[in-house]
Each structure stands twice: as C-alpha cells, then as structure tokens.
N, C-alpha and C positions, 0 to 999 in steps of 0.2 A: 503467473503462471499459470498455464494452459494444461486441462486435464481433462481425460478420457471417462473420467468415474470420480464417486466422489468419495468412496473407500479407497483413498491414496494410501499406500503401504506407509505405515511411522518414519523407515529408514528414507523415503523418498521424496516424503514432506519436509525431514530436515535439512535433507539435503538440497533440497533448491529452496528453502525458508529460513532454514535457521531456529524451527519452532522444531524441538523432540518433543514427542508422546509418550509421557510417562505414567505412571500410578495415578501420581498426584494430580496430571493434566498437562496442558501445554507449555514448555518451557523453554527459555531459554534465557540465557546465564543464570541470576538469582530468582528472576520473575517468572512465576507458574501462573496460569491461569485454568480453572477447574473446567473441566469438559465432561460433557454426558459419554454412557458407554450405551452401547458402543460405541465406537468413534466415529466422527464423521465431520467432513469439510463444513457444510454447510455451520454446524454447530462452532465451530474454530471460527469460522468467519464472525460470525454474529458476533459472539461474545470476545473478539479481537477489535472488530471494527473495519474486515477487510469487506471487500468490493466482490463479489459472488453474480457471476452472471453468467448466464445458458445460451449460447449459440443453436437453438432446437435445427437448424440447417443440417448443423456436422456434426449435432452431439456431440458438443464440447462444453467445457466450462472455460472459465477464466477467473482466476482468484488473485486479486488484486492486493497490495501489500497494508501492513495495519497503520490505522489513520490516530486511534486511540477517542476519535471521532467521526462524526461526519466529515466526507469527506470536504467539502466546502461549506463553511458556516456562513461564509456572506458571499458576495460580489464583488466586495470591497479589498482592495491591494493593501496590501499594510506597506507601512514606511519602510522603503529596501533602498541600502544603497549598494551599487557593485560596483566592481573596476568596469571600466571602459577599456576600450582595445589599445589604449596606452599607461593601462595599470593606475588612471585617477581613479577616486572615487566619482561616481557618478549618481545623483540621489534621484530614484524616478517619481518622487514629487513633482520634480522639475518640468516633469511633462502633463500635467493636470491640465485637463482643458483641451489637449488635443488628442486624437486618433493615435492608436499605438501598435503596432503589431508587434508582438514580442515572441520569440523563440527560445527555446530553453531546450540544451543540449549537455550531454555526460557522456563521455568515453564508455562508459563502463555500463 
C-alpha cells in the first residue's frame, strides 16, 4: 500500500487493507490489536509486523502486509511441494544442491 502520509483516514485504511480502526484498536474480523492515540500508521505497522519504508526522494511511504513476525526468519526454504505444469506434485527439495531461479506470480 503506497501512502502519501502516515495519518491515513481510517476508512481508506480499511478499504485498502481490511483492518478497520475502532476504539479498541485495529480490527479485522474477531481480531483486534490495541493502538496508541492518535492513530498513526507507523504504530499499526509495528504492532502488526508490517514493513513500513519511506522513499524520501518522492516523499512516499510503502506499507507491507502483516507478517505476524519478521518477514524472513531464515534464508532456508521450507519443504514445499507444488504442482508442475502438468499438475503433478513436484518437491522443491529435489533441486537441493543446484542453482534455482524461482518466480512467484499471482493473478491478484
């Protein structure tokens, strides 16, 4: 989410992230996280584990999705099995010891 300021109106934040700002804090579904007052995106980012970076040259902020923890806890790939282009299971561990270039894509 690209931001021009850190005091985003709560309605815009909810529309763009799914988190609504209520008196009890930032809420999505039954989950609520307490926030400081007045509301500030940097507090939300810190409490939800969201990346928040500033592009000083363009005076913009980028707010990443919540991760619940650090974005990367290690550089080790978990044991993943994905369908190949014919729909058969392909274990990424079968590539261990070789160089791999992996592209992830989603239509949304």
